[in-house]
C-alpha positions, 0 to 999 in steps of 0.5 A, a space after each residue: 523474493 527480498 528484492 520483490 519485496 523491495 521493489 514492491 515497497 517502492 512501487 507503493 511509495 510511488 503511489 502514496 506520492 501520487 496521492 500526497 500531491 493531491 492531498 497537498 493540492 486539496 489542502 491548498 483549497 484547490 480540487 484534485 482530479 479525483 479520478 485519479 485519486 480513485 484510480 489510485 485507491 482502487 489500485 491500493 484496495 486491489 493490491 492488498 486484498 490480491 497480494 499483501 494480505 496473503 503475502 501478510 499471512 505467509 509470512 507472519 505464519 512462517 516467521 512465528 514457526 521459525 522465530 516465536 518471538 516475532 508474534 508481537 511484531 507480527 500481530 502488531 504489523 496486521 493490526 496496523 495494516 487492518 487499520 490502513 486498510 479500513 481508512 483507505 475503505 472510508 476514503 474510498 466511499 467518500 470518493 464515491 460521494 464526491 464523484 457522485 457530486 454529494 457534498 463531502 466537506 473537501 478539509 475533511 477529506 483532506 485530513 483523512 487522507 493525509 492521516 491514511 498517508 501517515 499511517 501507510 507510511 509508517 506501516 512501510 517503514 515498520 515492515 522495511 526496518 523491523 520485519 525485513 531484518 527479521 525474514 532476512 535472519 530467519 527465512 532460508 533461500 527454500 523458505 522464500 522459494 515456497 513463499 514466493 510459489 504460494 504467493 498470487 502474481 506480484 506487483 509487476 503484473 499489476 503495473 503492466 495492468 495499470 499501464 494499459 488500464 490507467 494511462 494518466 496514473 502511469 504517467 504520474 507514477 512515472 514522475 513520482 520520485 523513486 523511494 527506497 
């Protein structure tokens, strides 16, 4: 289960890397492929809703049962995650406007995209450095097995679906560096 979580983190970091490249393109005053940005944002939003939110809820509940002192951390992470999701939803709305040729200030969009990326990367770092060690310390193999059974399909199936649905995005992901 922890191996799957690490793999999911690496896959999300690669998605964020693709967005970072597009943000850098925007910051230089050029227009990136906004359809590709749309595909990444849609994927991340779907993944958050279908996999990460249920995972976070299950892990937080179980962690607070076995390590009540973790409540402050899990609540902060949940708050941070909602903020990340909110930033991404705003970006999604702006992307809708951009793709409909509405006027959206590109410098503001680039700044919002950078703020989202910084927040999401910080969230992943906090999970990796603060939450994962608690899980390793307090969860038994049977805890992890029960949690795995309760989760929706993992990221592997999503990435396979992504490869078929968004070949251009998948090609960029394959070229993105592996980030631990």
